[in-house]
Each structure stands twice: as C-alpha cells, then as structure tokens.
ZADO-719297 format. One line per field, with one value per residue (C-alpha): chain; x, y, z; residue in one letter; residue number from 1. Coordinates in Angstrom, 3 decimals. Layout:
BEGIN
unit	(A  ...)
u	(X  ...)
v	(Y  ...)
w	(Z  ...)
code	(a  ...)
pos	(NUM  ...)
//
This chain:
BEGIN
unit	(A  A  A  A  A  A  A  A  A  A  A  A  A  A  A  A  A  A  A  A  A  A  A  A  A  A  A  A  A  A  A  A  A  A  A  A  A  A  A  A  A  A  A  A  A  A  A  A  A  A  A  A  A  A  A  A  A  A  A  A  A  A  A  A  A  A  A  A  A  A  A  A  A  A  A  A  A  A  A  A  A  A  A  A  A  A  A  A  A  A  A  A  A  A  A  A  A  A  A  A  A  A  A  A  A  A  A  A  A  A  A  A  A  A  A  A  A  A  A  A  A  A  A  A  A  A  A  A  A  A  A  A  A  A  A  A  A  A  A  A  A  A  A  A  A  A  A  A  A  A  A  A  A  A  A  A  A  A  A  A  A  A  A  A  A  A  A  A  A  A  A  A  A  A  A  A  A  A  A  A  A  A  A  A  A  A  A  A  A  A  A  A  A  A  A  A  A  A  A  A  A  A  A  A  A  A  A  A  A  A  A  A  A  A  A  A  A  A  A  A  A  A  A  A  A  A  A  A  A  A  A  A  A  A  A  A  A  A  A  A  A  A  A  A  A  A  A  A  A  A  A  A  A  A  A  A  A  A  A  A  A  A  A  A  A  A  A  A  A  A  A  A  A  A  A  A  A  A  A  A  A  A  A  A  A  A  A  A  A  A  A  A  A  A  A  A  A  A  A  A  A  A  A  A  A  A  A  A  A  A  A  A  A  A  A  A  A  A  A  A  A  A  A  A  A  A  A  A  A  A  A  A  A  A  A  A  A  A  A  A  A  A  A  A  A  A  A  A  A  A  A  A  A)
u	(29.152  27.724  24.433  21.767  18.846  16.228  16.430  12.557  11.169  14.598  14.348  11.534  13.324  16.580  15.478  17.217  19.737  22.100  24.439  27.973  31.265  32.208  34.248  35.181  33.910  34.112  31.261  28.692  28.327  24.820  23.468  20.684  20.339  16.993  16.464  13.355  11.639  8.743  8.669  7.017  4.191  3.409  3.712  6.074  5.812  8.296  11.463  11.044  8.246  6.974  9.472  8.530  6.272  8.488  9.473  12.637  14.190  15.025  17.017  17.297  20.152  21.283  24.390  26.393  28.643  25.713  22.776  19.803  18.772  15.762  15.276  12.942  12.316  9.752  8.187  6.062  3.089  4.089  6.560  7.950  9.261  10.599  12.343  14.957  14.941  17.625  20.778  21.413  18.254  17.281  13.830  12.827  10.286  10.024  9.398  8.182  10.742  10.529  9.833  11.836  13.763  14.812  16.304  17.429  19.313  20.046  22.316  20.383  21.474  21.215  23.929  26.583  29.064  28.861  28.731  25.646  25.528  22.865  22.775  20.535  20.643  18.814  18.469  21.650  23.798  24.767  23.650  23.413  25.519  26.497  27.832  28.314  29.496  28.853  26.748  23.248  24.946  22.851  23.339  20.949  20.559  18.439  17.452  15.021  14.568  15.847  18.131  20.623  24.283  26.071  28.421  32.330  33.882  30.729  29.930  26.685  27.346  27.812  24.613  26.679  25.910  28.108  31.135  32.523  34.991  38.748  38.222  34.519  33.572  30.222  29.580  27.508  27.257  26.560  29.407  28.003  28.217  31.972  31.635  33.170  36.038  35.375  33.160  30.611  27.565  25.537  21.823  19.868  16.059  14.242  13.467  9.888  9.743  5.967  6.167  8.797  6.876  10.621  11.858  15.830  18.160  18.829  22.186  23.748  27.698  28.395  25.123  22.396  18.941  16.832  14.544  11.944  13.015  10.571  11.042  10.096  13.520  15.849  14.668  14.333  11.750  14.325  17.788  20.258  23.642  26.760  29.871  33.004  34.570  32.988  31.214  30.998  28.275  27.888  24.233  21.564  18.373  14.905  12.509  10.553  12.865  12.177  9.718  12.431  14.587  11.833  12.667  15.530  12.913  11.979  12.849  14.015  16.404  15.026  15.764  19.505  19.287  17.103  19.499  22.641  20.428  19.792  23.638  24.737  22.386  23.726  27.236  26.474  24.397  26.141  29.587  32.401  31.883  35.780  34.471  35.124  32.753  33.704  31.037  32.367  29.068  25.723  23.647  19.638  18.016  14.696  12.957  10.015  9.604  9.583  12.510  15.335  18.757  21.911  24.886  27.950  29.914  33.173  33.112  37.057  36.944  38.874  37.396  39.110  38.590  37.270  39.813  38.606  39.306  36.791  33.455  31.558  27.827  25.675  21.865  19.090  16.015  13.141  9.834  7.510  4.362  3.831  3.543  7.108  9.953  11.575  15.332  17.394  21.181  24.164  27.176  30.203  33.588  36.740  38.118  35.237  36.323  35.305  31.916  31.385  30.039  27.118  26.352  25.884  23.939  21.293  21.065  20.527  17.685  15.914  12.320  9.148  6.227)
v	(172.798  176.442  176.736  177.488  179.918  179.712  183.152  183.129  186.620  187.983  187.193  189.734  192.845  192.161  191.222  194.603  196.107  198.704  196.961  195.971  196.174  194.025  191.326  187.805  184.915  181.095  179.106  177.548  173.204  172.550  174.454  174.223  175.216  176.920  178.989  181.520  182.485  183.287  184.449  182.376  185.402  185.151  184.703  187.694  188.514  186.925  188.734  187.190  188.663  190.324  192.874  196.481  197.168  200.010  197.830  197.101  193.519  193.511  190.409  190.157  187.993  187.121  185.198  184.298  181.877  180.666  178.276  180.627  184.284  186.498  188.365  191.722  193.162  195.398  193.960  195.846  194.782  195.343  193.741  190.025  189.340  185.755  184.230  181.201  181.192  179.358  180.764  181.224  183.264  184.493  186.522  188.237  190.636  193.419  197.002  200.394  202.893  205.280  202.680  202.055  198.964  197.635  194.359  193.338  190.280  189.526  186.722  184.331  184.169  180.357  180.279  182.152  184.448  184.838  186.991  188.095  189.647  191.599  192.443  194.174  193.560  195.939  194.386  192.064  194.557  195.042  198.261  197.891  195.492  195.395  192.904  193.059  190.299  189.087  187.119  189.781  190.881  192.815  193.988  196.527  197.171  200.294  202.389  203.503  201.926  203.674  205.855  203.666  203.084  199.742  199.398  199.458  196.058  194.646  191.100  189.034  186.507  182.687  180.962  178.120  176.550  177.671  175.522  173.899  176.223  174.795  171.967  171.232  168.182  166.518  163.227  162.686  158.684  156.174  155.847  154.001  155.048  153.495  151.794  154.156  152.490  153.099  152.113  154.297  155.460  153.298  153.447  154.313  154.130  155.741  158.985  159.550  163.096  163.209  166.234  164.728  161.092  159.546  157.460  156.814  155.754  158.085  157.798  157.753  158.228  161.657  162.444  164.651  163.923  164.307  167.467  169.138  172.451  175.167  174.528  178.189  179.183  175.966  174.586  171.225  170.044  167.454  167.805  165.699  167.452  167.504  170.216  169.238  172.970  175.679  177.253  173.679  170.580  167.812  167.516  164.854  166.574  166.048  167.995  168.841  170.223  173.841  174.878  177.298  174.566  172.288  174.069  171.518  168.667  168.190  165.538  161.958  162.731  164.762  163.094  163.127  167.002  167.806  166.163  167.961  171.159  170.490  169.951  173.040  174.987  173.522  174.084  177.736  178.395  176.420  176.639  179.290  180.862  179.525  175.835  173.596  170.554  167.197  164.447  160.950  159.075  159.626  156.529  155.899  154.343  152.396  153.559  151.536  151.193  154.811  156.353  158.237  159.411  159.765  162.461  162.556  165.311  166.147  169.749  171.585  174.629  176.696  178.465  179.980  178.080  174.963  172.340  169.823  171.358  168.699  167.592  164.537  165.564  162.772  164.304  161.940  163.054  160.509  160.514  160.092  160.496  163.506  166.885  168.023  165.577  165.198  165.068  163.768  164.906  164.024  166.209  164.861  167.248  164.424  165.540  162.971  160.306  157.436  158.533  158.765  155.149  156.484  157.444  153.836  153.238  156.117  154.878  151.445  151.922  154.856  154.019  156.038  156.470)
w	(114.431  115.934  117.100  114.237  114.186  111.113  109.640  108.754  109.144  107.968  104.224  103.277  105.794  104.270  101.002  98.920  101.027  99.648  96.627  98.034  96.309  93.277  94.266  92.812  95.075  94.802  93.589  95.189  94.564  93.059  90.410  88.355  84.788  83.854  80.522  81.321  78.312  80.468  84.327  86.872  87.022  83.490  80.141  78.136  74.961  72.637  71.510  68.509  67.738  64.424  63.124  62.644  65.244  66.951  69.929  71.472  71.966  75.858  77.267  81.455  82.425  86.193  86.542  89.573  91.642  93.540  92.705  93.068  94.087  94.959  91.747  90.593  87.503  85.341  82.225  79.837  81.868  85.019  88.094  89.032  91.847  92.329  95.431  94.858  91.417  89.884  88.177  85.512  84.732  81.383  80.450  77.017  76.090  73.810  75.440  74.096  73.472  76.834  78.875  81.890  82.841  86.184  86.778  90.551  92.123  95.239  96.990  99.035  102.725  102.349  99.801  101.952  100.263  96.531  93.324  91.294  88.138  86.678  82.593  80.358  76.450  73.971  70.492  71.563  72.656  76.576  77.582  81.374  83.688  87.426  90.193  93.631  96.335  99.440  101.560  101.053  97.791  95.388  91.941  90.333  86.399  85.341  82.529  79.844  76.563  73.829  75.510  76.387  74.745  74.561  77.660  75.828  76.256  77.959  77.165  77.499  80.315  79.924  80.969  81.833  85.524  88.418  88.760  92.024  94.166  94.644  97.289  97.217  95.875  95.487  94.277  91.073  91.031  94.029  96.519  99.832  103.190  104.653  108.074  110.145  113.005  116.624  119.438  118.565  121.452  123.248  122.311  125.417  123.642  120.586  119.502  117.898  115.763  115.242  113.112  110.475  110.897  111.956  114.501  115.404  117.504  121.103  122.145  125.259  126.367  125.614  124.210  126.239  126.450  123.006  123.070  121.809  119.910  118.042  114.252  113.508  115.700  115.289  112.028  113.107  115.567  117.809  118.992  120.871  121.170  123.233  123.501  122.526  122.481  124.395  121.208  119.215  119.532  117.782  116.443  116.180  114.947  112.701  110.898  107.823  105.183  104.904  102.063  100.328  99.457  97.858  94.857  94.246  94.706  90.882  88.215  88.434  90.656  93.214  96.284  95.891  94.745  97.685  99.878  98.412  99.116  102.411  103.302  101.190  102.984  106.565  105.339  104.704  107.967  110.486  109.520  109.066  105.444  104.411  105.174  102.047  102.014  100.728  100.035  100.985  100.272  98.341  98.315  98.003  100.882  101.633  105.145  105.904  102.491  101.647  99.562  100.730  100.337  102.404  101.849  104.063  103.859  105.477  106.377  106.162  108.384  111.039  113.408  116.723  120.145  118.003  118.389  115.355  112.094  110.040  111.072  110.093  108.718  107.611  105.935  105.380  103.696  103.441  101.451  103.871  101.901  103.374  101.556  102.871  103.020  106.348  107.053  110.169  110.295  112.374  112.978  114.652  114.838  113.967  117.855  118.767  115.848  117.990  117.972  113.619  113.508  115.415  111.378  110.780  113.533  112.780  108.880  110.234  112.690  111.081  110.527  109.107  111.774)
code	(x  x  x  x  x  x  x  x  x  x  x  x  x  x  x  x  x  x  x  x  x  x  x  x  x  x  x  x  x  x  x  x  x  x  x  x  x  x  x  x  x  x  x  x  x  x  x  x  x  x  x  x  x  x  x  x  x  x  x  x  x  x  x  x  x  x  x  x  x  x  x  x  x  x  x  x  x  x  x  x  x  x  x  x  x  x  x  x  x  x  x  x  x  x  x  x  x  x  x  x  x  x  x  x  x  x  x  x  x  x  x  x  x  x  x  x  x  x  x  x  x  x  x  x  x  x  x  x  x  x  x  x  x  x  x  x  x  x  x  x  x  x  x  x  x  x  x  x  x  x  x  x  x  x  x  x  x  x  x  x  x  x  x  x  x  x  x  x  x  x  x  x  x  x  x  x  x  x  x  x  x  x  x  x  x  x  x  x  x  x  x  x  x  x  x  x  x  x  x  x  x  x  x  x  x  x  x  x  x  x  x  x  x  x  x  x  x  x  x  x  x  x  x  x  x  x  x  x  x  x  x  x  x  x  x  x  x  x  x  x  x  x  x  x  x  x  x  x  x  x  x  x  x  x  x  x  x  x  x  x  x  x  x  x  x  x  x  x  x  x  x  x  x  x  x  x  x  x  x  x  x  x  x  x  x  x  x  x  x  x  x  x  x  x  x  x  x  x  x  x  x  x  x  x  x  x  x  x  x  x  x  x  x  x  x  x  x  x  x  x  x  x  x  x  x  x  x  x  x  x  x  x  x  x  x  x  x  x  x  x  x  x  x  x  x  x  x  x  x  x  x  x  x)
pos	(1  2  3  4  5  6  7  8  9  10  11  12  13  14  15  16  17  18  19  20  21  22  23  24  25  26  27  28  29  30  31  32  33  34  35  36  37  38  39  40  41  42  43  44  45  46  47  48  49  50  51  52  53  54  55  56  57  58  59  60  61  62  63  64  65  66  67  68  69  70  71  72  73  74  75  76  77  78  79  80  81  82  83  84  85  86  87  88  89  90  91  92  93  94  95  96  97  98  99  100  101  102  103  104  105  106  107  108  109  110  111  112  113  114  115  116  117  118  119  120  121  122  123  124  125  126  127  128  129  130  131  132  133  134  135  136  137  138  139  140  141  142  143  144  145  146  147  148  149  150  151  152  153  154  155  156  157  158  159  160  161  162  163  164  165  166  167  168  169  170  171  172  173  174  175  176  177  178  179  180  181  182  183  184  185  186  187  188  189  190  191  192  193  194  195  196  197  198  199  200  201  202  203  204  205  206  207  208  209  210  211  212  213  214  215  216  217  218  219  220  221  222  223  224  225  226  227  228  229  230  231  232  233  234  235  236  237  238  239  240  241  242  243  244  245  246  247  248  249  250  251  252  253  254  255  256  257  258  259  260  261  262  263  264  265  266  267  268  269  270  271  272  273  274  275  276  277  278  279  280  281  282  283  284  285  286  287  288  289  290  291  292  293  294  295  296  297  298  299  300  301  302  303  304  305  306  307  308  309  310  311  312  313  314  315  316  317  318  319  320  321  322  323  324  325  326  327  328  329  330  331  332  333  334  335  336  337  338  339  340  341  342  343  344  345  346  347  348  349  350  351  352  353)
//
C-alpha cells in the first residue's frame, strides 16, 4: 500500500469547491438507505400539511453512487449543513412563493471518485437537477419558489441504494478467514497500543521495528512496515477508528458495518482510484471477551513501479468498551505471499488491554 496521511483539516477548506463536469462513475460498495423527512438539525413542516395554505411543497433529493456525502440546503427556517449524510437523502418542506431554494452536495474524499446528483421537486415536478463527478464532486441546485418551471424530460431519481461496481465483492454472510499457506514471519515480541487498548504480535524477518506514529497525521497510533517496492510497503498498524466513520456504527450488525467502512476508507485512501476490492472473508471475533469483526479483502490494482497487482488487506475492529472502537490492519502484497499467514497469527494473538 502507498503511504497514508490523514486529510483532517482539509475537509472544511475543500468542502465546496467549484463543481466538476458530469460523468458516470462506478458505485461504492456499501450504502445504507436513509429516508430523511426531518433533517438532523430540526423538524421541518410536513409537505403533507393542510392544502390551501398558499405554500409550495418542495422536495430535496440527493443521490449518487457513493454511500455518503456532505450536504447543505435552505429550509423555510434557515439553513441545514450535514457531514457524511447517508445516500440516498430526501427532505420535504413547504415554502412560501418567492422564497429561495438551495441544495448542494459534495462527494466525500473518503469515498473515492464518484457521481453526485441534486434534484429539487416543486409540487412533485422536477424544477432543478444537476450532477457532477470526481473525488470532490459538487452538484448545486437553486432557484426561487413559484418561478421555476418543470425541467423537460427530467425525472425524480430512484431512491434505491447504490449498487456495487463491476468486479467489487462484499460478503453479506459469514465466511471464515482461511488458513493461508506459507512460512509466515517469526514473532519477536508483542506490541502494546495504549491509545487503542490493543496488544498484538510484533513480527520479525522482513518487518522493521514497531514504532509510534502521530494519529493526527497518519490516522493510526502504531505501525510496523517494510518496503516491497521503492514506493510500496507492507503495513501493520493500529489505532482508534476515525470519528467520521462512526456513522456506520449503528444497528444490530454495527461491527460488521463499521469494519466494512474502515476497509472501504482504506481502499479509497491508500490505493489507486481504479482498485477493485474483493472480500474473501468476513467473520465475528471474540477478543479478550470483547466483540470484534474481521474482513479480509483482496485489493486488485495496477500502479507503475509496483511489482504486485494484489494486496491482501485484513482489518479487525474491536469494541474495547471505550467510546470509540479500535482497529488493527495488516496489508501484505502478493509479491510477499509467503507472509500472508501473518494474518492468521495476528487474529489468533490479538488481545484487548
């Protein structure tokens, strides 16, 4: 994998750049449908309010082929601004004639390149619609209530969840981690990550020593690496799950969903934009009496100067009992396939401290 730096601090500055051109882009693997009738910042007046009040029923819809987006829009009572809103997104209001409408959506950098669309309906007719594509794609729709005419040929978009792009595989059932063949790396000690409250093996052989890192810069608190090519590394790292990924940590299957979100984020931040991720294992774990989940994914990619076209990436997320779950990941290119059994050693020896 290539070296990773956390983009914290760039988010606000790059939140709404100039819109990019329209293009169709393959979809993100994981999405959760959220039907929003009241925005997170307040309870809007229902679009089904008593007719004859002289107001216009306005519907905001945001769709795309990524699971989340940053959105901002005008309501009759002010503006709403939400990060990492799940797609598709829908909000309904009743506006007075002459009031301003505004709906803006930006793809999140964590998602990788994608396509975003904003749509405004007035009394059920599409009056504004725009789309954009790219890693920081921005689509913007605006207008004035009562002055906008129906867009010829435009249709309200489907509110179905985005599908998987071609070649991507996400496991919906439990598939246990296989026992990988090969000698693996010798274990020379144990690593204690105090921030993550995790303990796991320190590998020898080709691996360099385990070192502390700055979580604000790297996104993790400890790492152990070795170079497989001049611009590529095998990596073992651990830390606390980033707060901007915790939106996935909901529902009865929240550990699986969060682990998948961590893997998706790694795929789009640490690998090339054309990488195809194929899950080969997904199973629950018990780590020192605490619940965890592991997802092992093959990252298929091509990068100039890198001899491997496949990396094996294992991510374990553990509920340690602290406010934020912790993670540990191991990434080894196929050019060092004999070390893939390190995944089994890591899982077997992981402990909560």
